[in-house]
Structures are given as C-alpha cells and as structure tokens.
C-alpha positions in Angstrom: -98.3 195.4 271.4 -101.5 195.0 273.4 -104.2 192.4 272.9 -107.7 193.6 273.5 -111.4 192.9 272.6 -113.0 195.2 270.0 -116.7 195.6 270.7 -116.6 192.4 272.6 -116.6 190.3 269.5 -113.4 190.9 267.4 -109.9 190.6 268.8 -107.0 192.7 267.6 -103.6 194.1 268.4 -102.7 197.8 268.6 -99.8 198.2 266.2 -99.3 202.0 266.2 -100.4 204.9 268.4 -99.8 208.6 267.4 -101.8 210.9 269.7 -105.5 210.0 269.4 -104.8 207.9 266.2 -104.6 204.1 266.8 -103.9 201.4 264.2 -105.4 198.0 265.0 -104.6 194.7 263.3 -107.6 192.4 263.6 -107.2 188.7 264.1 -110.5 187.4 262.8 -113.8 188.4 261.2 -114.5 191.2 258.8 -113.4 194.8 259.3 -115.8 197.1 261.2 -117.7 199.6 259.1 -116.3 203.2 258.6 -117.4 205.6 261.3 -118.4 202.7 263.6 -117.3 203.4 267.1 -116.9 200.1 269.0 -115.5 200.4 272.5 -112.1 199.2 273.7 -111.7 198.1 277.3 -108.4 199.2 278.8 -107.6 199.2 282.5 -111.3 198.5 283.4 -112.6 201.5 281.4 -114.5 201.4 278.1 -113.3 203.9 275.5 -114.9 204.5 272.1 -112.6 204.5 269.0 -114.2 205.5 265.7 -113.0 203.7 262.6 -111.7 206.3 260.1 -109.8 204.2 257.5 -109.3 200.6 256.3 -105.5 200.6 256.0 -105.2 196.9 254.9 -107.4 193.9 254.6 -106.8 193.1 258.3 -105.9 196.6 259.7 -108.1 199.6 260.6 -107.2 203.2 261.7 -109.2 204.6 264.5 -109.5 207.8 266.4 -109.8 207.7 270.2 -113.0 209.7 271.1 -112.1 210.1 274.8 -109.1 210.7 276.9 -106.7 207.8 277.1 -104.4 208.9 279.9 
C-alpha cells in the first residue's frame, strides 16, 4: 500500500491496481465527485486520475489518465 495526497487535500491509500484502474481508500473528508480528476503525485510527477465509481463510503475507483510507468 502507498500513502499519497489526493488533490493536495485528501489523503488515501491505494488498495488495488489493475492496469489503469486504481482503487483508493480515503482517510478523511467526503468522497470526490464522479468524473473529478484530482492529481496524484508519485515519484515527483503529477498524474490525473478520474473518479469513475464510489465503491464504498470511504473507497473510490479511479482511472489513470496518463502513463504510470
């Protein structure tokens, strides 16, 4: 699991990765809106990840909109 800031305001943990699909369990605050594309900073690079589904009251499913290599 990886801790990272979501949009600089909400923190979460990546719980599942399947290709470009990423599930994120949020630790605080309300879930981001559907189709919102906050950025995730990983290895010094910001990457947008669009919210596609509210999986649970604390978990969202996102699609990576750029290469994650």
